[in-house]
N, C-alpha and C positions, 0 to 999 in steps of 0.2 A: 459469525454466530452460526452454529450448525443446526440444521433442521432435520426432521424425520426423513425427508426425501433427499438429503445430502448424501452423495456417494460415499463419503467418509464413514457414514454410519451403516453401511451395507453389510451383507453377510460376509463379504471378503475380508473386511476389516475385523469383524468378530472372529473369523477363522484364524487370521494371523495372530490376534491376541491370545486365543486359546492354544495355538501351536507354541507360542512363546511361553505361555504359562506352564504347559506340560513339559516343554523342553527344560525350563528352569527347575521344575520338580524332579525331572530325571537327573539333572546335574546335581541337585541337592542330595539325591540318593547316593550318587557316587561320592560326593563330599562326605556324607555321613559315614559311609563305609570306610573311607580312608581315615577319617577322624577317629572312629572307634578302633580301627586296627592300630593306629599309632599310640593310642592311649590305653591299650589293653595291658593288663598285668602280665608280664612275661612268665611269671611263675604261677599264674592262675589257671583256671579250668576252661577259659575261652568263652565264658558266658557273655562277655561284652559284645561278641559278634551276633548274639541273638537279636539285638536291636536292628542291625542291618537286614537280617533275614526276615524279621517281623515287618519291617517297613516295606520290603519287597513283596512279601506274600499278602499282607493285609491292607496295604495302601496302594502300592504301585499297580499290581495286577488287577484288582477289582475297581479302582477309581481312575488312576492316571492314564493307564493304557487305553481303556475304553473311551475316555474323554479325548485322547489324542486321535484315536481312530475315527470317532464321530466328527471331530473338527476337520480332519483331513478330508473326509467325504462330504463335508458341509451338510450334514444331516443332524437334526435335533440339537442345534447349537445351544439352546437353553439347558438341555439335560447335560451336555458336555461341560457347560460353564458351571453348573451345580456340582458335578463330579470333581472338576478341577479345583473348585473353591473348597469343597469338603476335604479333598486330599491335602491342600495347602494348610488348612487348619490342623489336620492330623499330623502332618510333617512337623509343624511348629511345636505341637505338644510333645511329639517324640523327641525333638531336639531339646526341649526344656528338660525332659526326663534324662536324656543322655548327658547333658551338661551338668545336672545335679549329681548324677552318679560318678562322673569323672572327677568333679570337684570333691565329692565325699571320699573317693578313693585316695586322693592326694593328701587328705588330712586337713584341708582348709575348712574353716567354719565361718559361716556368715559372710559379711562383706569384707572381713579382714583379708580374704584371699585376693581381693582386687587391689589392695594397696601394695606398693613396693616396700619391701622391708630392707632397711640398710644395715 
């Protein structure tokens, strides 16, 4: 049973968790860019890639990057955790929006797109 004085609950453990969370958020940004690039309409105007640039400018730069810097310096870990958590929620919402747009472009409607058609 862990207590408040247990070294596993120290700032070093929180730092590693925050670095892992911000690293996963960065990896998700790369995944989202590749996903949008692969599902972009080749005859379209390229507006699909706006999602990747919006994620970079409005989530990564103001939330994920400062959280990573604060965690790396072991300063204001509570603020860093809040920023990383908010970024994770916004990344999830952006992913839902991108998935709906890709599914809408493919012509699939509702849950029928999840079933295999023979």
